[in-house]
N, C-alpha and C positions, 0 to 999 in steps of 0.2 A: 381699209387701213392705209396709213395711220389715221386715228380718229381726227386729228387736227395737227397743225404745225406749231401750236403754242398751248401752254397750260390754260391761258385765259380763254381761248376758244373752246377747249375741252370743258371748262367750267360753265361757259355760256350755254353749250349744247345741253349739259346735264340739267342746268337750271330751267331751261325752256321745256325740256321734256317733262320735268317734274310739275311745272306750273300748268302745262297743257294736258297732263294726264295721258300723254301718248307713250307708246313703247319705243325706246331708243336701244337698238342693237348695233354693236360695233363689229366691223368686218375682220375680226381675228379668228378666221375659220378653222385654224389648226386645233382649237379646243373641241371642235365638232368632228374631227377626223378619227376614225377607228384606230389608226396607228398611234396617235399621241394619247388617246384615251386608254389604250392598253398599257403604255408606259406609266401613265398616272395610276392606273390600277395596280401595277406591279409595286410601285413605290408605296402607295397607301396600304397595301395588305402586308408590308413589312418584309418582302422577299430580300431586300438589300440591307435590312436593318436600318439603323439610324443613318441617314445620308449626310454627307459632309461636302461633296464637291460635284459640280456639274460643268459640262462644257458643250459648246456647239462649234463646229467647224464647217465653214462653207467656203470651199475653194472652187471657183467657177470662172467661166468666161464673162465678158462684159455685158452690161445691160443692153437690151434693145432701146433705141432712143425714145420710143413712144410717139404718139401723134404730135406733130409740131416740134419734136425734140424736147418735150417737157422734162424728161429725166435728166437732161444735160443742162438744166437751168438751176437757179438758186431757189426755185419756188417749192421744192420738195421738203425743205427742212433739213436736208442732209441725207447721205447714203444710209446711215445707221437708223434714222427715223423711217425713211421711205421703204427700205428693204428689210431691216433686221428687227423692226418693232415686233414681228411675229415671234422671234426667238426670245427676245426680252419677256414677252407675255408667257411663253412656255416656261421660262425660268420662274417667273412669279407664281404661276399656277402650280408647278410641281413643288416648289419650296414652301409656298403658303405663308410667307412672311414679308415684312416691308424691307425694301433695300435701303441701306443706310450710307453706303459709300460706293462711289463709282470713279474709276480711274481708267483712262483710255489713251492709246497712242495710235496714230494713223497718219495717212498722208495720200498725196496724189503723185505717185511715183512713175506711172506709165502713161495713163490717159490724161495728158496735160490739158486737153480742151474740155474735159469734163468738169463741171462746176464743183461736184463733190469729191470726196475721197475715194480712192479705189483699193485701199487696204486698211485694216485696223485690227488692234488687239484691245479688248475691253475686259476689265476686271470689276467684278461686283461683290460686295459683302452685304449679307442680310442680317437683320437684328437677332436672329437665332444662331448666328455663327457660321451658317452655310455660305460657301463661296461659289461663284460661277464665273466662267470666262467664255467670251465669243472671239473667234478668229475668223476674219473675213478677207478674202482676196478676190478681186474681179479681173485679174489677168492670169489666171491659172488655166491650163488645159482641163477639159471636163473629165478626162479619163483618170481613174485611180484603181489601185489594186482591189479595193473593196467594191468597185463598179458604182460607187455613190459619191456624188460631189458634196453631199450634206451628211454630217454625222452628229448625233446627239449622244452624250455619255453622262453616266451618273455613277458615283462611287460611294458606297455605304460601308458600314462595319462588317457586313456579311458577304459582300460581293460587289461586282461591277456590272453595269448595263451598257452595252454599245448598240445604238440603233442607227441603221443605214436607210435613209429616206428613199433613194432611187430604187432600191430592190426591196423595200418594205420588209426588212428583216430586223428583228430584235434579238440580241444575243445576251445571255446572262452567264457570268462567270463567278463561281462561288469560291470562298476561301478554302473550302474542303476539297476543291478540285472538280467539283461537279459543273456541268454546263447545260443550259437549256436554250433552245432556239424557237422563236415564234415567227411565222410568216403571216403578216396581216394584210389581207387583200392582195392586190397587185397594181402596178403602176397604171396610171390613168390611160396612157396610150395603148395599153394592152386589153382594156376593159370594153365590154359591150353594154351600154346603158339604154338599149332599146330605143324608145321613142324620143329620147332627149336630143336637143339640137347639137350641132357640131360644137358650139361654144361649151355646152355642158359636158360633152364627152371629154373635152380636154381639161375642164375644171370642175370635177365632180364635188369638190368641197364647197364651191359656191352654190351648187345645187342644194346641198345639205344645209347650207347657211340660209337660203331662201325658204326652205321648208321649215326650219327652226323659227324663223321670224313669223311666218304664217301661223304656226302652232301657238306662239306666244300671243299673237293678236286674237286668235280664235278663243283661246282659254283665258285670256287676260292675265297672263302669268309673266313674271319677271324673265327677260331673256337670259340665255346662258352667258352671253358676253355683254355685260352692262357698260354704261358710260364710265363708271368708277374703274372697272377693269381696263378699259381702253385708255383712260387717263394715266393710269399707273405705268402702263407700257410706254406711253409717250414720254412720261417724265424721265424714265431710265434712258431712253434713246437720246433725249435732248441733253441730259447730264453727260452722257458719253461724248456727244458732239462738242459740248462746251469744254470738256476736259481736253480734247484734242486741240481745240482752238487755243 
């Protein structure tokens, strides 16, 4: 991720994959994560009733510069594309409709040498009337009362879901006062993945991503994250970057 830095490049990748008959899988691995699959399951089975509102909050410290300082250049397509394309994809996946309006505000308030923005607020409206917002800050302390620097939330007619990524906890609060809590797995740095390399110990989602690709190739089946899915997430991120500009 992201699939590409322009819509034209996304279309070119999809076209070549179709013409060659090869499998194209995009690296939006959160769709393969048990944590997010549980959230999707909760929404799909109607626990929250008809949903109307989603949010994602990511308040964290600055990026690592990357090899050769690539993250601090203008080659990434912008912070929202390089970093938050994952969250836009989760919005698209859970909502299951096409985004029709995007409005965003953001800027470079602290890290003046950084090519991209270091904070943003993004508002999205979908064709089915559901709205979502993303709040991002790259100059926040990592600590929080919830012990998680990333939070996903969903509100429906029957209740509210709050999901905390760092502690792998999903909380449901219902209109009748009831509450449910799910603990899904444990943080990667607490896990034992046996024979996996150090790289895959820290990034188990990528390991699952590789396994999913191999399965698609062996069974000649459409991958879970297609080029069309990747393109839709890129389009949202680019629209938000354009709105800010």
